[in-house]
C-alpha positions as CSV (number, residue, x, y, z in Angstrom):
1,M,-26.1,-0.2,-22.5
2,R,-23.7,-3.3,-23.0
3,R,-21.2,-2.9,-25.9
4,N,-21.8,1.0,-26.9
5,R,-18.3,2.1,-26.8
6,I,-18.8,4.4,-23.7
7,G,-15.8,5.6,-22.1
8,D,-15.3,7.6,-19.2
9,K,-17.2,10.9,-20.7
10,G,-20.2,8.9,-21.2
11,A,-19.9,7.3,-17.7
12,I,-19.4,10.5,-16.2
13,A,-22.6,11.7,-17.9
14,I,-24.6,8.6,-16.7
15,A,-23.2,9.4,-13.0
16,N,-24.4,13.2,-13.1
17,Y,-27.8,11.8,-14.2
18,I,-27.9,9.4,-11.4
19,R,-26.9,11.8,-9.0
20,K,-29.0,15.1,-10.1
21,A,-32.2,13.6,-12.0
22,D,-32.8,10.1,-11.5
23,R,-35.9,8.8,-9.8
24,A,-36.5,5.4,-11.1
25,L,-33.4,3.7,-12.0
26,T,-32.6,0.4,-10.4
27,S,-30.5,-1.5,-12.7
28,L,-27.6,-0.5,-14.8
29,E,-25.7,-2.8,-17.2
30,L,-22.2,-1.3,-18.7
31,E,-20.4,-4.3,-19.4
32,R,-17.9,-4.2,-22.5
33,N,-17.5,-0.9,-23.0
34,D,-14.2,1.3,-22.5
35,I,-14.9,2.8,-19.3
36,G,-11.6,3.5,-17.4
37,D,-10.9,4.6,-13.6
38,K,-12.4,8.1,-14.0
39,G,-15.7,6.9,-15.6
40,G,-15.7,4.3,-12.8
41,E,-15.1,6.5,-10.1
42,A,-17.6,8.8,-11.1
43,L,-20.1,5.7,-11.1
44,L,-19.0,4.6,-7.7
45,K,-19.8,8.1,-6.1
46,A,-23.3,8.4,-7.6
47,V,-23.9,4.8,-6.4
48,M,-22.7,5.8,-3.1
49,T,-25.4,8.6,-3.0
50,N,-28.2,6.4,-4.3
51,L,-30.5,3.8,-2.3
52,R,-32.5,2.6,-5.4
53,M,-29.9,0.7,-7.4
54,D,-29.8,-3.2,-6.8
55,C,-28.0,-3.9,-9.8
56,C,-25.0,-2.2,-11.5
57,K,-22.5,-4.5,-13.8
58,M,-19.6,-3.2,-15.2
59,A,-16.6,-5.3,-13.9
60,Y,-16.3,-7.6,-17.5
61,G,-15.0,-5.8,-20.3
62,N,-14.0,-2.2,-19.0
63,P,-10.5,-1.2,-18.3
64,M,-10.8,0.2,-15.0
65,R,-9.7,-1.2,-11.5
66,Q,-11.2,-4.2,-10.1
67,K,-11.1,-2.3,-6.8
68,I,-13.5,0.1,-8.0
69,C,-15.9,-2.7,-9.1
70,R,-15.7,-4.5,-5.9
71,Q,-16.8,-0.9,-4.3
72,V,-19.6,-0.6,-6.5
73,D,-20.7,-4.2,-5.7
74,T,-20.6,-3.4,-1.7
75,E,-22.7,-0.4,-2.3
76,I,-25.2,-2.5,-4.1
77,K,-25.1,-5.0,-1.4
78,A,-25.6,-2.5,1.3
79,N,-28.7,-1.0,-0.8
80,I,-30.4,-4.4,-0.9
81,Q,-29.6,-4.7,2.8
82,I,-31.0,-1.2,3.6
83,K,-34.2,-1.8,1.5
84,S,-35.0,-5.1,3.3
85,T,-34.1,-4.2,7.0
86,V,-33.4,-0.7,7.7
87,V,-36.3,1.2,5.5
88,P,-39.3,-1.1,7.1
89,E,-37.6,-0.4,10.7
90,Y,-37.6,3.6,9.5
91,K,-41.4,3.5,8.5
92,R,-42.3,1.7,11.5
93,N,-40.9,4.6,13.7
94,N,-42.9,7.2,11.8
95,N,-40.0,7.8,9.4
96,S,-37.3,8.4,12.2
97,L,-34.3,6.1,12.8
98,L,-32.3,7.5,15.8
99,K,-30.3,4.5,16.8
100,Y,-28.6,1.7,14.3
101,E,-26.4,-1.4,15.3
102,E,-24.8,-4.0,13.5
103,S,-22.7,-6.4,16.0
104,D,-20.3,-9.3,14.9
105,R,-21.6,-9.1,11.4
106,G,-18.3,-8.5,9.8
107,P,-16.9,-5.5,7.7
108,D,-19.4,-6.3,4.6
109,F,-22.2,-5.0,7.0
110,V,-20.4,-1.8,7.9
111,R,-21.2,0.0,4.8
112,C,-24.9,-0.8,5.0
113,A,-24.6,0.7,8.5
114,L,-22.7,4.0,7.3
115,K,-25.0,4.6,4.5
116,S,-28.2,4.0,6.7
117,C,-26.3,6.7,9.1
118,E,-26.1,9.3,6.4
119,L,-29.2,8.9,4.7
120,F,-31.5,8.3,7.7
121,K,-29.6,11.2,10.0
122,I,-29.1,8.5,12.8
123,L,-27.4,10.1,16.0
124,H,-26.3,6.7,17.7
125,L,-24.2,4.1,15.5
126,S,-23.0,1.1,17.3
127,L,-20.5,-1.2,15.4
128,P,-18.6,-3.3,18.0
129,D,-17.0,-6.6,17.1
130,N,-16.8,-6.4,13.4
131,M,-13.3,-6.6,12.5
132,I,-13.0,-2.7,11.7
133,G,-9.5,-1.9,10.7
134,E,-7.6,0.6,8.4
135,K,-9.8,-0.2,5.5
136,E,-13.3,0.4,7.0
137,M,-12.0,3.3,9.0
138,N,-11.7,5.2,5.7
139,D,-15.5,4.7,5.0
140,I,-16.4,5.7,8.6
141,A,-14.0,8.9,8.4
142,Y,-15.8,9.5,5.3
143,V,-19.1,9.9,6.9
144,I,-17.6,11.7,10.0
145,S,-16.0,14.3,7.9
146,K,-19.2,15.1,6.0
147,N,-20.4,16.2,9.6
148,T,-23.9,14.4,9.7
149,P,-26.0,14.7,12.9
150,L,-24.2,11.8,14.5
151,V,-23.5,12.2,18.2
152,H,-22.5,8.7,19.4
153,L,-20.1,6.5,17.6
154,N,-19.3,2.8,19.2
155,L,-16.3,1.2,17.5
156,S,-15.3,-1.1,20.5
157,E,-13.9,-4.6,20.1
158,N,-12.7,-4.1,16.6
159,V,-9.1,-4.0,15.1
160,I,-8.4,-0.4,14.9
161,D,-4.6,0.5,15.0
162,A,-2.4,3.3,14.8
163,K,-2.9,3.7,11.0
164,A,-6.8,3.6,11.5
165,A,-6.5,5.8,14.4
166,M,-4.9,8.2,12.0
167,V,-7.5,8.1,9.6
168,L,-10.2,8.7,12.4
169,A,-8.3,11.6,13.7
170,K,-7.8,13.1,10.3
171,S,-11.8,12.8,9.9
172,L,-12.5,14.4,13.2
173,E,-10.9,17.8,12.1
174,H,-14.0,18.3,9.9
175,N,-16.6,17.4,12.6
176,S,-18.4,19.4,15.2
177,N,-21.2,17.2,15.9
178,L,-19.7,14.0,17.2
179,K,-19.6,13.8,20.9
180,V,-18.8,10.4,21.9
181,I,-16.7,7.6,20.5
182,D,-16.4,4.3,22.2
183,L,-12.9,2.8,21.2
184,R,-12.3,-0.1,24.0
185,F,-11.1,-3.4,23.4
186,N,-9.1,-2.2,20.1
187,K,-5.4,-2.1,18.9
188,L,-4.6,1.6,19.2
189,G,-1.1,1.5,21.2
190,D,0.9,4.5,22.1
191,A,0.9,5.9,18.6
192,G,-2.7,5.5,18.1
193,I,-3.9,6.9,21.3
194,A,-1.6,9.9,20.9
195,L,-3.0,10.8,17.5
196,I,-6.4,10.6,19.0
197,M,-5.6,12.8,22.1
198,E,-3.7,15.3,19.7
199,I,-7.0,15.9,17.9
200,F,-8.9,16.4,21.0
201,I,-6.5,18.8,22.5
202,R,-6.5,20.7,19.1
203,Q,-10.3,21.0,19.4
204,Q,-10.5,22.1,22.6
205,L,-8.0,24.8,21.8
206,I,-10.2,25.9,19.0
207,K,-13.2,25.9,21.1
208,H,-11.4,28.5,23.7
């Protein structure tokens, strides 16, 4: 679909197809069109819920923010990693995967873990020592706010500060399944721990 004068409306239509009807598409080339931020955001959301896609080219020749293109690339890398490592493990365990861990791999591997958590209904997710900060916490918060079956989350030995804690705290307001969060050896400080405690107190008051 390169060089077809596709704009935001066309990109949104493609995104809707990917999300609602696609069962086979693995590659998408949309370079040198007229896709802006709205169309790019729609395509990003579609790729975020898609595991089959292992190629999506749209960075070149489209007037959208490069940040969107980088996020799409991250999703594609996650898909490739999931299909090569997570899916085989899932199948070996009779289509079940209760635990997942990525340790000391860096932020690029965090998205793979989070996408796996959402797709395979993982209960125990461990992400220690991955340089997780505010940026990565936004992705983690997105999964938490969707109230997946996740009950145990290990975020120890990262770089979570007060700003990241605020993002985490807001996501916890929309979650009723997560029971344990390990935040040892981070950079919460007084402000960060206060934010986390405030949401915990609020949830306890709601329960009572």
